[in-house]
N, C-alpha and C positions, 0 to 999 in steps of 0.2 A: 401086818406087819411085815413081817416073811415077803408080801412084795415092795411097801415102801425099803426093806433093804438091801433086797433084789438089783434094784437101779440108781439104788449110792454104788452099788460096788459095781453097776454098768455101768456107769457114770467114769465112775472112778476109773475103770479100763477105758476111756474112750479118751480119757484127759490125757495117761498115758500116752495113749499114739498122737498123740499129737508134738512137734521137734522142729527146728530148724534144721536139723542135717537126718540125712536120713537114718528110720527108727533103727536099733538094736533087738528083737527082742533077746537075748539074753539079757540086756541089762536090763529091759522093761520087763519083767519076770520076775527080773530079782525085787524088782523096784514093789511086786506085787506079792512080794515075799512068798512065792509062785515057782513049781517049775519050767523052761522053757516050754517043755509035755503038757501041763498039767495049764501054761498059758495058751495052747493053740489049739488044745480042748474048747474052753471053754470060749476060745474067740467064734469055734466050727461053729458052736450049739446056739451061741447069739445068731449066727451067720444064719441057719435054718432056720433060725425061729424068723426069719429080715429085720432082725431091730436096728445089727452093722450090716457092709454090705464086701464093702470091698478097699483096699489101701487104694492113697490117691496125696494129692499136692495140688498148697492152693500157688497160682500165678496171680504174681503184681497186674495189674493192668494196666496202670503206669509204662508202659513198655517202650523205653525211645527208642530209633526216633518216630516211630508208628505206634502210637498205643492203639492198644486194642477197644474194642467199640462196645459199648454195655448199652444199650437200645430190649425198650419195653414197650408189649402191646394190651393194650386193654380191646376186649371184641365184648358184642352182647350178643348173644343167643340163648340158643335156648336146648329144652331137654330132648329136644326129638331131632338133634343134628348131632349128634356124637362122633361122625364120619370125621369132623371136622377139630374135636382133640387128636381123633387117633392121629390123623395129619400130620395138625402141628407135632407130634408125637416120635413122627419121621424126622422131623429136623437134628439134627448132630448136634446144630447152632444152641435148640432150647434147651437153657440150661434151670429154666420153674417153668411149671406152672399152675394153676391155681385157680378152686372156682371160687369165689368174691360173691361176701353179699351187697350193690348197686346200683346201681348202673348200667354199670356193665357188672355180666356174671365172670366172665372170665381177666384174667392178666398174666403174662406168659413173658421171663428176665431171661435174651441172649445175649451169647456175648459172641463178637467178630473179631478175628484176625485183624484186622483189617478193614479199614471204609469199601475198597472191594468186593472185596468177601462179601459184608454187608448189602453192598444194590447187587450182585448175585439174587440173593437168596429173597430180598422182598420181593424181585419175582414171584418169585414163590410162592411169600403172601400171602399178593394183592391173589393170586388163583387160589388161592385157598379161600382167602377170604369174599372173594366175587364168588362164593357154588352156597356162602353164608344167606341164611332169612335176611336178616335186619339188616343188613350188609355195613354194621355199624361200628366201628373199631379207629383205634387212633394210635400211632406209631412216636413213642412219647422217647429223645436221645440223649441221651444223658451227658451232660459238662464237663463230671467227673468225679469218679468216687471219692469216694476218703471212707469209708471202710469197707470190706465185703470176705463173709463168712467170718465173722467176728473179730473180725483180724485190721489194726491202725494202719493202713495205708504208708508203709515210707515210700519214697521216691528212689528209686534204681541208681546206682552208685556212677552211674555215667551212659551216655549213649552210646551201643552196642553194633557191630554189626551183626544187627539178628540175617541167620537164614533159615534155610526151610529145614533144614537138619534141625535147629533149636527145636523151631516148631514140630517140628516131629519128634523131637525126646519127651517135650512139653507131654505132644496128648496122649503121650504110650503111658505117663507118669501120670497124668491123669488116669484115665481113661479103662490103660494095661493089666491097672496089676487085681491083683486076685487076694488070698485070705496070707500074703505074706507079702511082705516089700521084693519088688522086682530086680534082679542084681542087673549088671549089662551086661554078663552072660545074655539073658535070661531079652534083657532089649536088642541085643547085633541081632542074632540069632529071630527075635521078631522083624526087627527090620529088612532082612537076606529075606527071610520067604511072604511075611504076607505085604511086604512094601516097595520090595524085588528090588535092596539098594544096600551100596554093601558101607558098612564105618565099625570099625576097632571096639574093642568095648575098650584101651585106655584112651581112644578118641573117645567114645562117649562120655569114661568121667571127667577127662580132662572140659569138657562142657556144663557138663553138670554141676563141678564147680565152682568154674566161673559163674554160669547162674546162682550160683549159692550166692553166693560171694558183693554180686551186685543185685540183691534181691529181686529178682526176677521168680524166683521160689521165696516165696513166703513160709510157706514150713511144710512138711509131709501128714499127713491125717488120712482121716476114716472117714467114707461116706457110710451116713448110719440117721434111724429113721426119729428124731426128733420126740412125735411121739409117743414113740413107745418108751420111754425111758425119759416123762416124767415130766416136758413140755408142751404141756397141751393149748395154747391160745399164740394163735397165727395171729397176727395184723399186718396192713400194707398201711402206713401213714404219712400224707403231705403236710409240713408244715414250714408257715407263715410267717417270719419275725414281721416287729415293729421296723426295722430299719431294713432295706434291705438293701442296702449299702455293705452289711454285718452277715451276708451268707455264710462268711468265708470264715468267721470268728464264732457264730453262731456252730458250724457244723465242726469244730473243732471242738467244742465242749460236747458235743451230742455223742461223740466219737464215744467217749468216756462212757459214756453209761453202759454196764451190759447185758442189757434188754436186745437195744439196737448190735443187730447182726451183719447189714447192710445198708448204709447209708450213702445216699445218688442225689447232687444237686442237678437238677435238669430248669429244660428254659418256660418251664411254666408261673403264674403268678403264684401259686405254691411252691416253690423253688428245691422245700428242701423231701426228698422223695425216700423213706423209711422202714427197709422190716424190723419188726419187732417179734422178737421168742418170745413168752412168757408162759410159768408153770398152773400159774392157775389167771385165771381170767380176769380175778379179781386186781392181779398184780399189773395190768393193762391200762386198769381205772385209779392207781395208786400215780405209773408213767407218766398217766396224764394232769395230774394236778401238779406235781413237780413238778413237767415243763413250764407248765401253764405260772409254775412262782417266782420263776428263774424271770417273770416280768418283761421279758425280750419276743415273750410268742403272742403273735398276732391273732393270730388261728390255724386250726388246724382242719382237719380230711380223712377218714378213719371208714379200710373196710375190713371188716374181717375176713377174714380165709373161712370156705368151711369146709371145703375139699383139694387136698394135697395131691395133683395129678401128677405131678411129675415135682417134686421136693429138694430145696435144693438148702443140701440135708451138712454138710460137713466142716459145719462153726465151729467155732472154738468156747469151750464151756466154759464159763466159769464159774 
């Protein structure tokens, strides 16, 4: 009973650590009926246990005029090739790496800021895969992102003159935050010391504000381990509708399902690719049954995730 209670409290804390604007720890503490210091103590204990990690943001992949590029890599390997996983984990653009049950034993998700960056890393991927025993892998490019990390995607409100400074700010907000939200002062200092550039606090503030207002920054959130707070099952499922002309219509219905954390349109026969999180394995069976009850689905293909080697973690808990 105590274990269940702790999980519920942790989920509530993580729910509070999601917002459209920069998170205010004092305000969050009040909502949790505790002091700021008590909140930080709870946060640090969860961090020490590696249940939660750091503050971060979710970024809209549909950044115009050059959308971010999501790429899925399926790999056939064996337990005698640990170096293959080690080399993949060194690639900064790798966002998820799972061991799965099926013909392919690994599935990876990469996010690139442009097609040019993807082409550069493709050479690295080819070199890594050339060393594998089976040399069997396939690259699946996504055509459209409908949902990411539990967020239904709005379109950016306008095309931006998006430059490297914007990407740098987003990169810092995603990767460089710790146990408390990073300030514009800290961002400015980090840009100067680590990236050898100059950017004033006021400029950073204005750029962040614009990124929020134009739906580029989707939300502020936290990285955490889903299995540690009760999400025991993870599945990757491909979905084939009865009517191939209805992919978008079907996707817009599926994104409302809370079990689907990520949904992509891919250029395959099973043209919808979804990541599913459930608290109990039985919940996935219910999910599939409900899917077919809509009578819009012709077929599905499922992979069960055996091992999360690099979790894609900061989805919104419903």
